[in-house]
N, C-alpha and C positions, 0 to 999 in steps of 0.2 A: 208533056205527055200526063192527060187525065187517066185516073184508074177508079174504078168502084169494085172493091174487094167482097168477094165472095167465099174466099178460100184464104188460107195464110201462106200458100205455097204462091209466089210470084211465077207467072208464066217465064219462059226462058226471053220471050220477044220483048217483056216488059223490063228485064234485067238487062238485055241489049241496047235498049231505046235508053235507059236510063246512064248506061256507061258512054254512049253518044252524045247525048244531050246534056248530061248534068244535073239533070231535076225531074223530079214527078210532082203530079197533085194528087192527094187522096181526098176525094170528095166524102162530105159527113162524115170525117174521122171521130168527131164530137158530137153527143147528141146534145139536145137544148138543154137538158139538166145539168150535164157538165159545163158547157158553155156559161151557164148562168152562174155555177158555183165559181169557176174561174174569174168571171167578170167580176163578181161580187169580191172576190180576196183581192184581186189588183184595184178596184176602185179603194178599197180599205186602205191599201198601200200607198197609193198615190195622193189619197187627199190626208194622209198622215204626215207628222212631221219627224219621221223616223229618217234617219242620214245613214244607217247602215246598209253598206251596199248599192248606196243609190247614184246613179249617174245621170245627170239631166244638163242640158246646155243652158247658156246664160239668158237667152232669148226666150225661155219658156216654152218653146215648141216641142220639145222633146223630154220626157221624163221616163226614166226605167228604175229597174232593181237586177242587180246581179246575184247570180245564185238565188233565186226567188225561193226555191225549194226549200231552203232552210228558215225560211220567212214566213209561210203560210201553210199549213197542211193539206190546203186544196190542192197545190201543185204536185203533191206527190204520187197520185195516181198515174201521172204522166211517165213517170220513169219506167215503167212496164206496160205502157199502154197497150191492150189488147189488138188492136188493127195496126197500130205504127211500129211498135217495138219489133214484132218478128220481119216487117220490111227492112228496119235498120241492118238486123242480124245477117239478113240474104244479102245485103249490099255491101257490109262490111266484113261479116264473119262473126265469132264468138268471143274473142278477146277483147271486150270491150269495157269501157266505163262512160261514166256522164263528164264530158268536158264543160258544159255550162247549162244553165238555166236562167232565161233572160225574160223579164216582163217589159214589155214595150209600150208606152201611150205616146203617138205620136198627134200632136194636135192642129187643128185647122191652121194653115198658114194665112197670113194677112190677105186681104182681098187681092192687093195688087202685087201679090207674088206672080212670079212667071212659071207656068207650067215645066219649063225646062230646068228648073231647080231640083237638086238630087241631093239629099241630104238623108242617110251617108253617101259618101259619092262611090264612085265604081271603085270596088275592091274585091279581093279574094279574102276569103276567112282565115285564120291562123296565120295571121301576116309574120309572125316570129319564123315559122318553118320556111315560108317563101324567102325573107330576107336572108335566111342561113343556107339555104339551098339554091335559091334563084328559081325562077319562072320554068326553066326546061328541067330541072330535076325534081321538082316538088310533087310529092306523090297524093293519091287520095288517102286522106287521114282521119277525115271527120265528115260527118253528116250531119248537117242543121234541118231539123222537125219544127217549123213555122206554123203554129196554129192561131190562127185568126179569129177573134172575137166579135168582130164587127163584120157587117157585108161590105165587099169592096167590088161591087159590080159595075159601077161607073169609072171611067178613066179617070186620073188626078185624084185618087181616094187614099193615096200613101201607100200603095202596094209595094212589094218588094219586086223590083224589075230584075230579070236574069237575061243572059245571051245564051241561049242555046247553042251546046258544042264549044263553050268558051272554057270548059274544064278540061278540053284535049291542047288548049293554046300552049307553046312552049315560050311564049315571050308575052311582055305587057301589051295588054288592052290598046288596040288602036281606035282614036276617036278623032274625026275629021276636025280641022281647025273649024271654029265657028259651032261646033255642033255639041249638043248635050249628053248625045246616046251613040256607041258603034253602032254599026250595022247588025242588023237581025234582033233588036232587042225586042224582048216580050214581056208585056204587062197583064199578068193573071188576072183574070176576073174571078173573085173568090167569093164564097158567103160564109157567114159565121159559123164554125165549127169544120171548116175546109183545112188542109194542112198541104202546106208545100213542102215539099223535101227537097235539099240541094248539097251536091258535096263541097268541100272547102275549095275545089279550084276552080267552082263555078262562079264568074264574076257577076256582082249584082250590086243595085243600090236602091235607094228608096227614093219613090216617086213623091212628086209634090203633093200635098193632101190639101186640094181646093174645094172638098166637101165641107157641110158643114156639122161633120161630127169626128170624135175622135179615133184615131185608128188603133185599136188595141190589138195584141199579140204577144204571144207567149212562145218563145222558142227554146228547145231542148236540143243540145250538141251532144252528139257521141263520138268518141274516137277511141283509136287503140291505145291499150294501158300503158304503151312505151310513150304517148304521147300526153306530157302533162296537162291537168285542167286548165281552164282560161280563168275562171272566177273563183276556184276555191283552192286549197292544200287539203285541210283538213275540215270535215263536216263537224258540227257540234255533237255531242254526245246526245243531246236530248232528241236530236234528229235519228240518230244510229239506233238507238234504243228503242224507238217505236216501230221499225219497219221489219220485213223479212229478211233473210240470208241472201236471196237475190238483189234485192234493191240495196244491201250495207255493201255487197260486192261491186255493184255500178256506182256506189259512191267512194269507193278506193278502200273498203273494208280489206285487208290482205287474205291472200288465201290461206288456207290450213296447212300447213308444213310439217313434215316430219325430218328427223335427223339425218334421214338418207336421202342422198340426191335424186331429184323427179325434175325430169326434162320439161315438163308442162308445166314446173312452178307449185304445183299442189293442186289440191282439189277444187274443181270451178262449179259453184250452183249454175252458172250461164250455161255450161257443158249439159249438166243434168236437167235443165229446161229446155235446153235444144231438143234433146234425144226426147223427152216426154211429149213434144209439140211437132216431133217429126221433121224438126228444120235442120239443114245442113251447118256442120261447125264452122265450114269455110265456104267462103264464098264461090261461086261458080266461076271458073274459067272459061 
């Protein structure tokens, strides 16, 4: 489902569609200036010899940096993005933190690559949760916000494929023998600056990149505070010292507590932020 936001409050119909389909596309989430800054930061990292938090494939088709928010200041404004973060809060509630920030470059595949190649293959996010609880019991616990820095308007350009409605499956995804994809697969057509949101239960995979350009993306994931982050445990002090209390809270800074028991766990700058912006503290049921 595509939406163009004119307000921070999501229509009930949009929330219902997300609950049913497990994904949303936000057009023009990032302006041209922000896309350029993020692209410059990403290019600096990928062209560097840094190994910290780096994850890349042996064949050189995939290069990425985990917890990229700690590697370049250009990624910090995505943490409380003015268009996307209010959507995250309305779809998950206000007891959140950042679970992942992932810069991903997917290079063009060799010319003889089949259009049916999927990298990564079909999966659900936060695999540990699925392994521990099983497909029938796994809850919505995380929301991924994938910001694209390159146009993906042609098929087989390396976009993230999704299966609408697969977030409600209570068993593994079924793919017919000899087929690359399940029934109902959707390949979004995206322009630089668009954002694809999907929840952890939504089955997704990476399309082949048969284009002549690198697919560049930055993916921020948010989850409930009872779910451990994926790519960090403690953020560096150099990052926490330069950001505001809400951003520190989202990066795991503990709540202020008193000697008396508080059922909420303590003060939350996110709760105050929601009240200021007229957003609900819990997601609509």
